[in-house]
C-alpha positions as CSV (number, residue, x, y, z in Angstrom):
1,M,93.0,-32.0,10.0
2,R,89.6,-33.6,9.2
3,K,85.6,-32.2,8.7
4,I,83.8,-31.3,11.5
5,D,79.9,-31.9,11.7
6,A,77.8,-28.5,13.0
7,L,74.1,-28.6,14.7
8,I,72.7,-25.0,14.6
9,V,70.0,-24.5,17.0
10,D,68.0,-21.3,16.7
11,D,63.8,-20.9,15.9
12,E,64.5,-17.8,13.7
13,K,64.0,-20.1,10.8
14,Y,66.1,-16.6,8.4
15,N,69.0,-16.0,11.2
16,A,69.8,-19.8,11.1
17,D,69.7,-20.7,7.2
18,L,71.8,-17.1,7.1
19,L,74.0,-19.0,9.7
20,E,74.4,-21.8,6.9
21,H,75.0,-20.1,4.2
22,F,77.8,-17.6,6.1
23,L,79.6,-20.9,7.3
24,K,79.2,-22.7,3.9
25,Q,80.4,-19.6,2.2
26,N,83.6,-18.7,4.4
27,C,84.7,-22.1,6.6
28,P,84.8,-25.2,4.4
29,V,86.0,-27.3,7.5
30,V,82.5,-27.3,8.4
31,D,81.4,-30.3,6.3
32,R,77.8,-31.5,7.7
33,I,75.7,-28.9,9.0
34,D,72.3,-29.6,10.4
35,I,69.8,-27.2,11.7
36,A,67.1,-27.9,14.5
37,N,64.8,-25.0,15.5
38,D,63.6,-25.3,18.6
39,L,65.1,-27.7,21.6
40,E,63.0,-31.1,21.3
41,E,64.6,-31.1,17.8
42,A,67.9,-30.5,18.8
43,L,67.9,-33.5,21.1
44,E,66.4,-36.1,18.1
45,K,69.0,-34.8,16.1
46,I,71.8,-34.7,19.2
47,E,70.9,-38.3,20.0
48,S,71.2,-39.5,16.1
49,H,74.6,-38.1,14.8
50,R,77.6,-36.8,16.8
51,Y,78.3,-33.7,16.4
52,D,81.8,-31.4,16.7
53,L,80.5,-27.7,17.7
54,L,77.1,-26.9,18.6
55,F,75.8,-23.2,17.2
56,L,73.4,-22.0,19.9
57,D,71.0,-19.5,20.7
58,I,70.4,-18.4,23.9
59,I,66.1,-17.9,23.4
60,L,64.7,-20.9,22.2
61,Q,60.7,-19.8,22.5
62,E,59.5,-20.7,25.9
63,K,63.1,-22.6,26.2
64,T,66.6,-21.6,26.7
65,G,70.1,-22.9,25.0
66,F,71.1,-23.6,28.4
67,D,68.0,-26.1,28.8
68,L,69.2,-27.8,25.8
69,L,72.8,-28.4,27.5
70,D,71.4,-29.2,31.0
71,E,69.6,-32.4,28.8
72,I,72.8,-33.3,26.6
73,S,74.7,-33.9,29.7
74,D,78.0,-34.2,27.8
75,H,78.8,-31.3,24.8
76,P,80.4,-30.9,22.3
77,F,82.4,-27.4,21.5
78,I,79.4,-24.6,21.8
79,I,79.3,-21.2,20.1
80,F,76.5,-18.9,21.3
81,V,75.4,-17.2,18.4
82,T,72.3,-14.5,20.4
83,A,71.2,-11.2,19.7
84,F,71.4,-10.8,24.1
85,E,74.4,-9.8,25.4
86,Q,73.6,-10.5,29.6
87,Y,74.2,-14.5,29.2
88,A,77.6,-13.8,28.6
89,I,78.9,-15.1,32.0
90,D,76.8,-18.0,32.4
91,S,77.5,-19.4,29.2
92,F,81.2,-19.8,29.9
93,K,80.3,-22.2,32.6
94,Y,79.7,-24.7,29.7
95,N,82.2,-25.9,26.8
96,T,82.3,-22.6,25.4
97,I,84.4,-22.0,22.5
98,D,83.0,-18.3,21.7
99,Y,80.1,-16.0,22.3
100,L,78.9,-14.4,19.1
101,L,76.2,-11.8,18.8
102,K,74.3,-10.8,15.8
103,P,74.3,-9.4,13.9
104,I,77.2,-11.8,13.1
105,Q,80.2,-10.6,12.3
106,I,81.5,-13.0,9.7
107,E,85.6,-12.4,11.2
108,A,84.3,-13.3,14.4
109,L,83.1,-16.6,13.3
110,T,85.9,-17.5,11.3
111,A,88.2,-17.1,14.1
112,A,86.0,-18.9,16.4
113,V,85.8,-21.5,14.4
114,D,88.9,-22.1,14.6
115,R,89.3,-22.1,17.3
116,V,87.2,-25.3,17.4
117,V,89.8,-26.4,14.9
118,E,92.9,-26.1,17.2
119,R,91.1,-27.3,19.9
120,I,90.2,-30.8,18.6
121,K,93.4,-31.4,16.8
122,N,94.9,-30.5,20.1
123,Q,94.0,-33.0,21.7
124,E,93.7,-35.5,18.8
125,T,98.3,-35.3,18.4
126,I,98.0,-36.2,22.1
127,D,95.9,-38.8,22.1
128,R,97.9,-40.3,18.7
129,N,101.4,-39.4,20.2
130,E,100.6,-41.4,23.9
131,I,99.3,-44.0,21.8
132,Q,102.4,-44.3,19.6
133,R,105.3,-43.4,22.8
134,F,103.3,-46.2,24.8
135,E,103.2,-49.1,21.8
136,K,106.9,-48.7,21.4
137,S,106.5,-49.4,25.0
138,L,105.6,-52.5,24.8
139,G,107.7,-53.5,22.2
140,R,104.5,-54.2,20.0
141,E,102.7,-53.5,17.1
142,G,98.8,-52.9,15.8
143,K,96.5,-52.4,18.1
144,V,96.5,-52.2,21.5
145,D,93.6,-52.7,24.2
146,F,93.8,-49.2,26.2
147,I,92.3,-45.3,26.2
148,T,94.6,-42.1,27.1
149,I,92.9,-40.6,30.2
150,S,93.4,-37.1,29.7
151,S,93.4,-35.0,33.1
152,I,94.8,-31.8,33.7
153,N,98.3,-32.7,35.2
154,K,99.3,-36.0,33.4
155,V,97.5,-38.8,30.8
156,N,96.6,-41.9,32.2
157,L,96.6,-45.5,30.5
158,V,93.8,-47.3,30.9
159,K,93.1,-51.1,29.6
160,K,89.9,-51.2,28.4
161,S,88.3,-53.9,30.0
162,D,89.3,-52.0,33.5
163,I,86.5,-50.1,32.8
164,L,83.4,-51.0,34.4
165,Y,81.0,-47.9,32.9
166,C,81.8,-43.9,32.3
167,K,80.0,-40.9,33.9
168,S,79.6,-37.2,31.9
169,S,79.9,-35.4,34.9
170,G,79.0,-31.8,32.5
171,R,82.2,-31.4,30.6
172,Y,84.3,-34.0,32.1
173,T,84.1,-37.5,32.4
174,E,84.3,-39.8,35.6
175,F,86.4,-43.6,34.7
176,H,84.8,-46.6,37.3
177,L,86.9,-49.2,37.2
178,K,87.5,-52.5,39.0
179,N,89.5,-51.3,41.3
180,K,87.3,-49.0,42.3
181,N,89.9,-46.2,41.6
182,V,87.5,-42.9,39.9
183,L,90.0,-41.5,37.6
184,I,88.5,-37.8,35.8
185,A,88.6,-37.4,32.2
186,S,89.0,-33.4,31.4
187,K,87.2,-34.2,27.9
188,S,83.3,-35.3,27.3
189,L,81.8,-38.1,27.5
190,G,81.1,-37.6,23.6
191,E,84.7,-37.3,23.0
192,Y,85.1,-40.0,24.6
193,E,82.6,-42.6,23.3
194,M,84.3,-42.1,19.8
195,H,87.8,-43.9,20.8
196,L,85.6,-47.0,22.7
197,T,84.2,-49.6,20.2
198,F,81.1,-50.3,20.1
199,K,81.3,-54.5,20.3
200,E,82.2,-53.1,23.9
201,F,80.8,-50.0,25.4
202,F,76.9,-49.0,24.9
203,R,76.0,-45.8,26.1
204,I,72.8,-46.9,28.1
205,H,71.8,-42.3,29.0
206,N,73.5,-39.9,28.1
207,S,74.6,-40.0,31.8
208,Y,76.0,-43.5,31.4
209,M,78.4,-45.3,29.1
210,I,79.1,-49.2,30.3
211,N,81.4,-52.1,29.6
212,L,79.8,-54.6,28.5
213,N,81.9,-57.4,29.2
214,H,80.6,-56.3,33.2
215,L,76.5,-56.7,32.5
216,V,75.2,-58.7,34.9
217,N,71.9,-58.4,34.8
218,I,68.6,-56.0,32.9
219,S,65.6,-55.3,34.8
220,K,62.4,-55.4,31.9
221,K,60.2,-54.5,35.0
222,S,61.7,-52.4,37.5
223,G,62.2,-48.9,35.7
224,H,64.8,-49.2,33.1
225,V,67.7,-50.3,35.2
226,C,71.4,-52.2,34.2
227,E,72.8,-54.2,36.7
228,L,77.3,-53.6,36.6
229,V,79.8,-56.7,38.8
230,G,80.2,-55.5,42.1
231,E,76.1,-54.4,42.6
232,I,76.6,-51.3,40.7
233,K,72.6,-50.1,39.3
234,L,72.6,-47.6,36.1
235,P,69.7,-46.7,34.8
236,I,69.1,-46.9,31.1
237,S,67.0,-44.0,28.8
238,R,63.6,-45.2,28.0
239,R,65.3,-44.3,24.7
240,R,68.5,-46.5,24.7
241,Y,66.0,-49.6,27.2
242,D,65.1,-51.0,23.5
243,K,68.0,-49.8,20.8
244,L,70.2,-52.0,24.1
245,L,67.5,-55.3,24.0
246,H,68.2,-55.3,20.4
247,Y,71.7,-55.5,20.2
248,L,71.7,-58.1,23.0
249,N,69.7,-59.6,20.7
250,I,66.9,-59.5,23.9
251,N,62.8,-60.3,23.1
């Protein structure tokens, strides 16, 4: 099992430092631990690094943990750590593994992290087995240009070249294909971003990742918009616009 990376979001430094200490002492599978003390700092860190797990407080000064989740669209696994019991039901609208009340109980913390590890392990096993089965059926060895798209009832095997763009839909991902079909996957866009090669796909927005092979043009005047084949127009976030131009060597 690979190590996992975690981000702690808590506006009280003592609580964040204590949780970091508990994780280092009791959860060795958590390799990287970063801390953010407000929503803006958390957004910056999530923008620059792909976390497997988010430890999230509910009340963040004048904001809430739910405000953060509504901003990032594609959520890593989430463990809420809070003193407020009344938000538990609302928390499970997101990709929530557990809801831990302060003061933190070590047994509850380690059990929650173990559930995250098991979820990741199960998904990696499903993906690996499907890939091996498909390669064997083709009588080929080596890399195949496709991705597994797992829904609730089945696993679809789709060529990457057939994907126009991916759209985040909460904890799910919509795959929009060249044949105009749309597949709904039971994983977040962030999880699929790890499986799609950087040279072919680019995350233009928290909600969208495009196949660069189907990119027609980029608007440099009327807002931040890109057009794909079929006259599909998608927004580019301000933070990603310059990165996209730089990547494509556009001055």
